[in-house]
C-alpha positions in Angstrom: 67.0 -27.8 -281.4 68.4 -24.2 -280.2 71.4 -22.9 -282.0 73.9 -20.8 -280.1 75.7 -18.0 -281.7 78.9 -15.9 -280.5 78.4 -12.4 -279.3 80.3 -9.6 -277.7 78.8 -7.5 -274.8 79.3 -3.8 -276.3 79.7 -2.4 -272.7 81.9 -5.1 -270.9 83.4 -6.6 -274.2 82.9 -10.3 -272.8 82.3 -12.9 -275.4 79.7 -15.5 -274.7 76.9 -17.6 -276.6 73.4 -16.5 -276.7 70.4 -18.4 -278.4 70.0 -17.3 -282.1 67.0 -15.3 -281.7 67.9 -13.5 -278.7 66.4 -9.9 -278.6 69.6 -8.3 -277.4 71.6 -9.0 -280.5 72.2 -5.7 -282.3 71.1 -3.6 -279.3 73.5 -4.4 -276.7 75.2 -7.4 -278.0 77.3 -7.5 -281.4 77.8 -10.8 -283.3 81.2 -12.2 -283.7 82.5 -13.2 -286.9 80.6 -16.4 -287.6 83.8 -17.7 -289.6 85.9 -17.8 -286.3 82.6 -18.9 -284.1 80.2 -20.8 -286.4 76.9 -21.2 -285.0 76.7 -24.3 -282.7 74.2 -26.6 -281.1 76.1 -26.2 -277.5 77.0 -23.4 -275.5 80.8 -22.5 -275.4 82.7 -21.3 -272.5 82.7 -17.5 -272.1 85.5 -15.3 -273.0 86.0 -12.5 -270.2 87.5 -9.3 -271.3 90.1 -8.0 -268.7 91.7 -4.7 -269.6 94.8 -4.3 -267.6 96.7 -1.8 -269.8 96.0 1.7 -269.2 94.3 1.6 -265.8 95.8 3.6 -263.0 95.8 2.0 -259.7 93.7 3.3 -257.0 95.8 1.9 -254.4 98.8 3.9 -253.2 102.3 2.6 -254.0 104.0 0.7 -251.2 106.8 2.5 -249.4 110.0 1.3 -250.9 112.7 0.1 -248.3 115.8 2.5 -248.3 118.8 0.0 -248.6 121.1 0.5 -245.9 124.6 1.7 -247.1 127.5 -0.6 -246.1 129.9 1.1 -243.8 133.6 0.8 -244.0 135.6 -0.8 -241.3 138.1 1.4 -239.6 141.5 0.0 -239.1 
């Protein structure tokens, strides 16, 4: 029976399960703490890393609408 271990991709920082004897472990994949994710006979869902903070948008900011100033009524 295959045992799966949790690893983290060093480049993308995604976490997913691979078979225990995978050749990429230690090269491009890092083992995640086994206390948090012990070896399992089943593959668990992947955790994708999305780094939103610190990225500059490549899209220009939308033009802001200039609010119209209210005019006073002349008496």
